[in-house]
C-alpha positions as CSV (number, residue, x, y, z in Angstrom):
1,M,-0.3,-0.2,0.0
2,N,1.4,3.3,-1.0
3,G,-1.1,5.0,1.9
4,A,-2.1,7.4,-1.1
5,K,-5.2,9.4,0.6
6,S,-8.6,8.2,-1.2
7,G,-11.7,10.7,-1.4
8,P,-12.3,14.5,-2.6
9,S,-9.7,17.4,-1.5
10,P,-11.4,18.9,1.4
11,R,-11.0,22.6,-0.3
12,R,-12.8,21.2,-3.3
13,V,-15.7,20.0,-1.5
14,A,-16.1,23.6,0.3
15,V,-16.0,25.3,-2.9
16,R,-18.5,23.2,-4.0
17,I,-20.4,23.6,-1.3
18,L,-20.1,27.4,-0.8
19,R,-21.0,27.8,-4.3
20,E,-24.4,25.6,-4.6
21,I,-25.0,28.1,-0.7
22,E,-24.7,30.5,-3.4
23,Q,-26.6,29.9,-5.9
24,R,-29.8,28.0,-4.2
25,Q,-29.7,30.9,-1.5
26,G,-30.2,27.7,1.1
27,F,-29.3,27.1,4.5
28,S,-25.4,26.6,5.0
29,N,-26.2,23.2,7.7
30,R,-28.5,21.7,5.1
31,I,-26.1,22.0,2.2
32,L,-22.9,21.1,4.3
33,S,-24.6,18.2,5.7
34,E,-26.3,17.1,1.7
35,Q,-22.4,17.3,0.5
36,L,-20.9,15.8,3.6
37,E,-23.4,12.7,3.1
38,R,-22.3,12.3,-0.6
39,H,-18.6,11.5,1.1
40,P,-18.8,9.1,3.5
41,E,-15.1,8.3,2.7
42,L,-14.3,11.7,4.3
43,E,-11.9,11.2,7.5
44,R,-13.3,13.4,10.3
45,R,-10.0,15.3,10.0
46,D,-11.4,16.4,6.5
47,R,-14.7,17.1,7.5
48,G,-13.8,19.3,10.5
49,L,-11.8,21.2,8.2
50,I,-14.6,21.6,5.1
51,T,-17.4,22.5,7.9
52,M,-14.4,25.7,9.2
53,L,-13.6,26.4,5.7
54,V,-17.4,27.0,4.9
55,Y,-18.5,29.0,7.9
56,G,-15.4,30.6,8.0
57,V,-15.8,32.4,4.1
58,L,-19.2,32.8,4.6
59,R,-18.5,35.1,8.2
60,H,-15.6,36.7,6.5
61,R,-16.4,37.2,3.0
62,G,-17.4,40.7,2.4
63,R,-13.1,41.1,4.2
64,L,-12.0,38.5,1.9
65,D,-13.4,40.4,-1.2
66,K,-12.3,43.8,-0.3
67,L,-8.6,42.0,0.2
68,I,-8.9,40.2,-3.3
69,D,-10.4,43.2,-5.4
70,S,-7.6,45.3,-3.8
71,F,-4.9,43.4,-5.3
72,A,-6.6,41.7,-8.7
73,D,-6.0,43.9,-11.4
74,K,-9.3,43.6,-13.0
75,P,-11.7,42.7,-9.9
76,K,-14.5,42.0,-11.7
77,K,-13.6,39.4,-13.8
78,V,-12.5,37.4,-10.5
79,K,-15.8,35.5,-10.4
80,G,-17.9,32.2,-10.3
81,E,-15.6,29.6,-9.0
82,L,-12.4,31.4,-9.2
83,R,-13.3,33.7,-6.8
84,M,-14.6,31.4,-4.4
85,I,-11.1,29.4,-4.9
86,L,-9.5,32.6,-3.9
87,R,-12.0,33.1,-0.9
88,V,-10.9,30.1,0.7
89,A,-7.1,30.6,0.4
90,A,-7.6,34.1,1.8
91,F,-9.5,32.6,4.7
92,E,-6.7,30.1,4.7
93,L,-4.0,32.8,5.0
94,V,-5.6,35.4,7.4
95,E,-7.8,33.2,9.8
96,L,-6.1,29.8,9.8
97,E,-2.4,31.3,9.3
98,R,-1.5,28.7,6.6
99,P,1.8,29.0,4.9
100,L,1.9,31.3,1.6
101,G,3.0,28.4,-0.3
102,I,0.2,25.3,1.0
103,A,-2.7,28.1,0.0
104,N,-1.2,28.9,-3.2
105,A,-0.4,25.2,-3.8
106,E,-3.7,24.3,-3.1
107,A,-5.4,27.0,-4.7
108,G,-3.6,25.9,-8.1
109,K,-5.1,22.6,-7.8
110,L,-8.6,23.8,-7.2
111,A,-8.2,25.9,-10.2
112,R,-6.9,23.3,-12.5
113,R,-10.7,22.4,-13.3
114,I,-12.1,25.9,-15.0
115,D,-8.3,26.7,-16.2
116,P,-6.6,23.4,-17.2
117,H,-3.6,25.0,-18.8
118,G,-2.8,26.6,-15.8
119,R,-3.2,30.7,-17.2
120,L,-4.4,31.8,-14.5
121,S,-2.1,30.9,-12.1
122,G,0.0,33.6,-12.1
123,M,-2.8,35.8,-11.2
124,I,-4.0,33.3,-8.2
125,T,-0.2,33.7,-6.6
126,A,0.2,37.5,-7.1
127,I,-3.3,37.9,-5.4
128,L,-2.5,35.5,-2.6
129,H,1.1,36.8,-2.4
130,M,-0.3,40.5,-1.4
131,I,-2.9,39.4,0.6
132,D,-0.3,37.1,2.8
133,R,2.3,40.3,2.9
134,D,-0.4,43.1,3.4
135,W,-3.5,42.0,5.1
136,P,-3.0,43.4,8.4
137,I,-2.3,46.7,7.1
138,M,-5.4,46.4,5.1
139,D,-7.4,45.3,8.4
140,V,-6.3,48.2,10.0
141,A,-7.4,50.7,7.0
142,L,-11.0,49.3,6.7
143,S,-11.2,49.2,10.7
144,D,-9.8,52.6,10.8
145,G,-12.4,54.1,8.2
146,H,-16.2,55.0,8.5
147,V,-18.2,53.0,10.9
148,L,-20.2,51.9,8.1
149,D,-17.6,51.1,6.0
150,A,-16.0,49.2,8.9
151,L,-19.2,47.4,9.7
152,T,-19.1,46.5,6.1
153,G,-15.6,45.9,4.8
154,R,-13.3,44.7,8.2
155,W,-16.7,42.8,9.8
156,S,-18.6,41.8,6.6
157,L,-21.6,43.1,7.0
158,P,-25.0,43.5,4.8
159,R,-24.4,47.5,4.5
160,W,-28.1,47.9,4.7
161,L,-28.0,45.7,8.3
162,A,-24.9,47.4,9.1
163,A,-26.8,50.6,8.6
164,R,-29.9,49.4,10.3
165,W,-27.7,48.6,13.5
166,L,-25.8,51.8,13.5
167,A,-29.5,53.6,13.5
168,E,-31.0,51.4,16.3
169,I,-28.1,51.0,18.5
170,G,-25.0,52.9,17.7
171,P,-21.8,52.8,16.7
172,E,-20.3,51.3,19.8
173,Q,-22.6,48.6,20.2
174,A,-22.7,47.9,16.2
175,L,-19.1,46.9,16.2
176,A,-19.4,45.0,19.2
177,R,-22.1,43.1,17.8
178,A,-20.1,42.5,14.5
179,R,-16.8,41.6,16.3
180,A,-18.6,39.1,18.2
181,L,-20.1,37.7,15.5
182,S,-17.0,37.2,13.4
183,V,-15.8,34.4,15.9
184,P,-17.4,30.7,15.5
185,P,-19.7,30.3,18.1
186,T,-19.7,28.1,21.1
187,V,-21.7,24.7,21.1
188,D,-24.6,25.1,23.4
189,L,-25.7,21.9,25.4
190,R,-29.0,21.9,27.5
191,V,-28.9,19.7,30.1
192,D,-32.0,17.8,31.5
193,I,-31.7,18.7,34.7
194,H,-34.5,16.3,36.2
195,R,-32.2,13.2,34.8
196,S,-28.5,14.8,35.2
197,G,-26.5,17.7,36.6
198,A,-24.3,20.2,34.4
199,D,-21.3,18.7,36.9
200,S,-22.3,14.9,36.2
201,L,-22.7,15.3,32.7
202,R,-19.1,17.1,32.3
203,E,-18.0,14.5,33.4
204,L,-19.3,11.9,31.2
205,L,-19.0,13.6,28.1
206,R,-14.9,14.5,29.3
207,A,-14.8,10.3,29.4
208,E,-16.5,9.7,26.1
209,Q,-14.9,13.0,24.1
210,P,-11.6,13.7,25.7
211,K,-10.8,16.8,23.6
212,L,-14.1,18.5,24.4
213,E,-13.3,22.5,25.5
214,F,-15.7,23.2,28.5
215,I,-16.3,26.9,28.5
216,A,-18.2,28.8,31.6
217,V,-21.1,30.6,30.5
218,P,-20.5,34.2,30.4
219,E,-21.5,36.2,33.5
220,P,-24.2,38.3,32.5
221,A,-26.6,35.3,31.3
222,G,-27.0,35.1,35.0
223,D,-27.9,31.7,36.6
224,Q,-28.1,28.9,34.0
225,P,-27.7,25.5,35.7
226,Q,-29.3,23.7,32.4
227,C,-26.6,25.1,30.2
228,L,-22.9,23.7,29.0
229,R,-20.7,25.1,26.5
230,V,-18.2,23.3,24.8
231,R,-15.7,23.6,21.8
232,G,-13.2,20.9,19.6
233,G,-14.3,17.2,20.3
234,G,-16.3,15.4,17.8
235,D,-20.1,14.4,16.8
236,L,-22.2,15.3,19.9
237,F,-25.3,13.5,18.5
238,Y,-23.3,10.1,19.2
239,G,-22.8,8.6,22.2
240,P,-24.7,7.2,25.3
241,A,-25.0,10.5,26.9
242,F,-26.6,11.8,23.6
243,E,-28.7,8.9,23.4
244,A,-29.9,8.9,26.8
245,G,-31.2,11.8,26.4
246,L,-29.1,13.6,28.9
247,F,-28.6,16.5,26.8
248,S,-30.2,18.5,23.8
249,I,-28.3,20.7,21.4
250,Q,-30.0,24.3,21.9
251,S,-28.1,27.6,21.9
252,L,-28.1,29.5,25.0
253,G,-30.5,32.3,24.0
254,S,-33.4,30.2,22.0
255,Q,-33.5,28.1,25.8
256,Q,-34.8,31.2,27.3
257,A,-38.0,31.1,25.6
258,V,-38.9,28.1,27.7
259,R,-37.5,29.5,30.4
260,A,-39.6,32.5,30.7
261,L,-43.1,30.8,29.9
262,A,-42.3,28.2,33.3
263,P,-44.3,25.1,32.5
264,Q,-45.1,23.8,35.7
265,A,-46.1,20.0,36.1
266,G,-50.0,18.9,35.3
267,E,-50.3,21.8,33.1
268,R,-51.7,21.9,29.5
269,V,-49.7,23.6,27.4
270,L,-49.1,24.6,23.5
271,D,-46.0,24.5,21.6
272,A,-47.0,26.6,18.4
273,C,-44.4,26.5,15.9
274,A,-43.2,23.8,17.1
275,G,-40.8,22.7,14.3
276,M,-38.4,19.8,14.9
277,G,-39.4,19.5,18.9
278,T,-36.2,21.3,20.3
279,K,-38.5,23.0,22.8
280,T,-41.5,20.9,22.9
281,I,-39.1,18.7,24.9
282,Q,-37.6,21.8,26.9
283,I,-41.2,21.8,27.6
284,A,-41.4,18.3,28.9
285,E,-38.4,18.8,31.2
286,H,-39.6,21.3,33.3
287,M,-43.0,19.5,33.4
288,G,-41.0,16.5,35.0
289,R,-42.8,14.3,32.1
290,R,-46.5,15.3,33.6
291,G,-49.1,16.7,31.8
292,S,-50.3,17.6,28.5
293,I,-48.7,18.7,25.3
294,V,-49.6,20.0,22.3
295,A,-46.9,20.6,19.5
296,V,-48.1,22.3,16.2
297,D,-46.3,23.2,13.3
298,S,-47.1,23.4,9.3
299,S,-44.4,20.6,8.0
300,G,-44.8,17.5,8.8
301,E,-41.4,16.9,8.0
302,R,-40.3,18.6,11.1
303,L,-42.7,17.4,13.2
304,A,-41.5,13.7,12.3
305,E,-38.3,14.8,14.1
306,L,-40.1,14.9,17.0
307,D,-42.0,11.8,16.7
308,A,-39.0,9.9,16.1
309,G,-37.5,11.6,19.4
310,R,-40.3,10.4,21.6
311,E,-38.5,7.6,23.1
312,R,-34.7,9.2,23.6
313,A,-36.6,12.4,25.2
314,G,-39.0,10.0,27.4
315,L,-42.3,12.1,26.5
316,D,-44.4,8.6,27.0
317,G,-45.6,7.5,30.5
318,E,-47.9,10.4,32.9
319,L,-46.9,13.2,30.1
320,T,-49.4,13.0,26.8
321,L,-48.3,14.5,23.9
322,E,-50.1,15.1,20.6
323,I,-48.5,16.3,17.5
324,I,-50.9,18.3,14.8
325,E,-49.8,18.9,11.7
326,A,-51.8,22.4,10.6
327,E,-51.2,25.9,9.2
328,L,-51.6,28.1,12.1
329,G,-53.7,31.1,11.9
330,G,-55.8,29.9,9.0
331,A,-58.6,27.2,8.8
332,L,-57.8,24.6,11.3
333,P,-58.5,21.0,9.7
334,D,-61.5,19.2,11.9
335,H,-59.2,17.1,14.6
336,A,-57.2,20.3,14.9
337,Q,-59.9,22.6,15.9
338,A,-61.1,20.0,18.6
339,V,-58.1,19.9,20.2
340,L,-56.6,23.5,19.6
341,R,-59.8,25.0,22.0
342,A,-59.9,28.9,22.7
343,D,-59.4,29.8,26.5
344,S,-58.3,26.0,27.3
345,F,-54.1,26.1,27.6
346,D,-52.4,27.3,30.8
347,A,-49.3,28.4,28.9
348,V,-48.5,29.0,24.9
349,L,-45.4,29.6,23.5
350,L,-45.1,30.9,20.5
351,D,-41.6,31.2,18.4
352,A,-42.6,32.7,15.6
353,P,-41.4,32.3,12.2
354,C,-38.8,35.5,11.4
355,T,-36.1,36.8,9.4
356,G,-33.6,34.6,11.7
357,L,-31.4,37.7,11.9
358,G,-30.1,36.8,15.4
359,N,-28.6,33.7,14.2
360,L,-26.0,35.1,11.9
361,G,-23.2,33.2,14.0
362,R,-24.7,29.9,13.4
363,H,-26.1,30.7,10.0
364,P,-23.7,33.2,8.4
365,E,-25.1,32.8,5.0
366,L,-28.0,35.1,5.9
367,R,-25.2,37.8,5.7
368,W,-25.8,37.6,2.1
369,T,-28.7,35.6,1.7
370,A,-31.1,37.9,3.0
371,V,-32.4,41.1,2.6
372,E,-34.3,44.0,4.6
373,S,-37.2,43.5,3.0
374,N,-37.8,40.3,4.7
375,I,-38.3,42.1,7.7
376,G,-41.5,43.9,6.9
377,D,-42.4,40.6,5.0
378,R,-42.7,38.8,8.0
379,A,-44.3,41.2,10.3
380,A,-48.1,40.7,9.0
381,L,-47.8,36.8,9.9
382,Q,-46.0,37.4,13.2
383,A,-49.2,39.7,14.1
384,T,-51.3,37.0,12.7
385,L,-50.0,34.1,14.8
386,L,-49.8,36.3,18.2
387,R,-53.4,37.2,17.8
388,W,-54.6,33.3,17.4
389,S,-52.1,31.9,20.4
390,A,-53.7,34.2,22.5
391,S,-57.4,33.6,21.9
392,L,-55.7,30.0,23.1
393,V,-54.8,30.9,26.9
394,R,-57.3,30.4,29.3
395,P,-58.1,33.4,31.7
396,G,-55.1,33.5,34.0
397,G,-52.7,31.4,31.6
398,R,-49.8,33.1,29.7
399,L,-48.2,33.7,26.4
400,V,-44.3,33.9,25.8
401,Y,-43.6,35.8,22.0
402,A,-40.2,34.7,20.8
403,V,-38.2,35.6,18.1
404,C,-34.6,34.9,16.8
405,S,-33.8,38.5,15.5
406,L,-32.9,41.7,17.2
407,E,-35.0,44.0,15.0
408,P,-37.6,45.6,16.1
409,E,-40.3,45.4,13.9
410,E,-40.0,41.8,14.9
411,G,-40.1,42.1,18.7
412,E,-41.3,44.7,20.2
413,A,-43.4,46.4,17.6
414,I,-45.4,43.2,17.1
415,V,-46.0,43.1,20.9
416,A,-46.7,46.4,21.4
417,E,-48.9,46.6,18.7
418,F,-51.1,43.6,20.1
419,C,-51.1,44.7,23.2
420,S,-52.7,48.1,22.0
421,S,-55.6,45.8,20.2
422,D,-58.8,45.0,21.4
423,A,-57.4,41.8,22.0
424,G,-54.8,42.8,23.8
425,Q,-56.0,44.7,26.7
426,A,-57.0,41.4,28.5
427,F,-53.1,40.6,28.4
428,T,-50.2,42.3,30.9
429,R,-47.0,42.2,30.0
430,E,-44.6,40.3,32.8
431,L,-41.4,40.3,31.1
432,T,-39.2,41.2,28.0
433,Q,-35.9,39.7,27.5
434,S,-33.3,40.4,25.0
435,W,-30.2,38.2,24.0
436,T,-27.2,39.9,22.2
437,P,-24.3,38.6,20.9
438,E,-22.2,40.9,22.0
439,Q,-23.3,40.9,26.0
440,H,-24.2,37.0,26.3
441,H,-22.1,35.3,23.3
442,T,-25.3,33.6,22.4
443,D,-27.3,34.1,19.4
444,G,-29.6,37.0,18.9
445,F,-33.1,36.2,20.8
446,W,-36.0,38.5,21.5
447,L,-39.3,37.3,23.8
448,A,-41.4,38.9,25.9
449,R,-43.7,37.1,28.5
450,L,-47.6,38.2,28.9
451,R,-50.1,37.4,31.5
452,R,-54.0,37.1,30.6
453,A,-56.5,38.5,33.3
């Protein structure tokens, strides 16, 4: 045996994934998973490199393009697959600190598919050489310019979003948020504290995956006994601790909606827009798996994930879980009408469909696929779903409205409009919370808890 490496080049796979995300305007995690499934022969190390390159290029794309365009003779002609190859190589030079010789050689190999005669090799070498030499100076120049230019050029935000943040939260906080979003996020675990404590789970995971690095939950987040934060290690979706249902993977910000709802044992609770059921399971944990939960979503495919995870999550026994596929806010099928009766739930969670702009850390492709009009487009649906969800809350019951977005039109404006309406007069706002990348090192998340009189 000659020890030759089998399988495709990790960098070629990364370029292919990045091109597909760009062309399909799709979610990075789904396209990444699809492509990796096509190459089971790839080693774990190569899968890790592909993932790092894909998310790194998406996170720093604006900055990488500034560097490429500064040193290309004809920037407009550097496009398509060639530009993606240069982005990958520039990311390796700037963020991973790869030697120029390695980054240039790998870029040259990738370029042979579109340039079999090697005519582009001189241009690629020249651009990468100048990036390797001058990127620290360029970073300083990009950072020291006008704040809007720094947010777009150095911190890779789309210009429309950078302008919004400057107007909404001011230059200092906008820059702090952009910096926080420029680094890979932690992986957050939600510990099922009815089955295991955080300390005992930490020891179990250390034994399963010795390379895991545990990170303290930041002090501003307060007391979060259910959260563990990790970096490194392998695939957390495998192993005895996960199979036993001792933890779920869920960002710290996302964990707060159910904590604010505070469902109790014996209550009847609705998880509207339940998706794959991450928060449904969290609700069951808070209830000690005693009571009744109804999980509703418009996607049967997403709900199938919840149904398939019943046993691992321990959603049987004293807990009644009913899963309903229905288009909320519209005409409901007969069986759904019988379950979703007005004034019949002690607690309702509405994790509303939104732009997801709070998720730029975990979904950096949203920097380049979202447009400003998406914010207004969601508002009508969010308002409709809030009114519908409120009608299901019994007197004395509570409702949590949450979005993974920090844009006021999707959070504060929706709740304020509802509370000023006739239907909203019956509700009192008890709590408003926001979780931000710059303060809590987590996804951007906003919620309000309302109580019916």
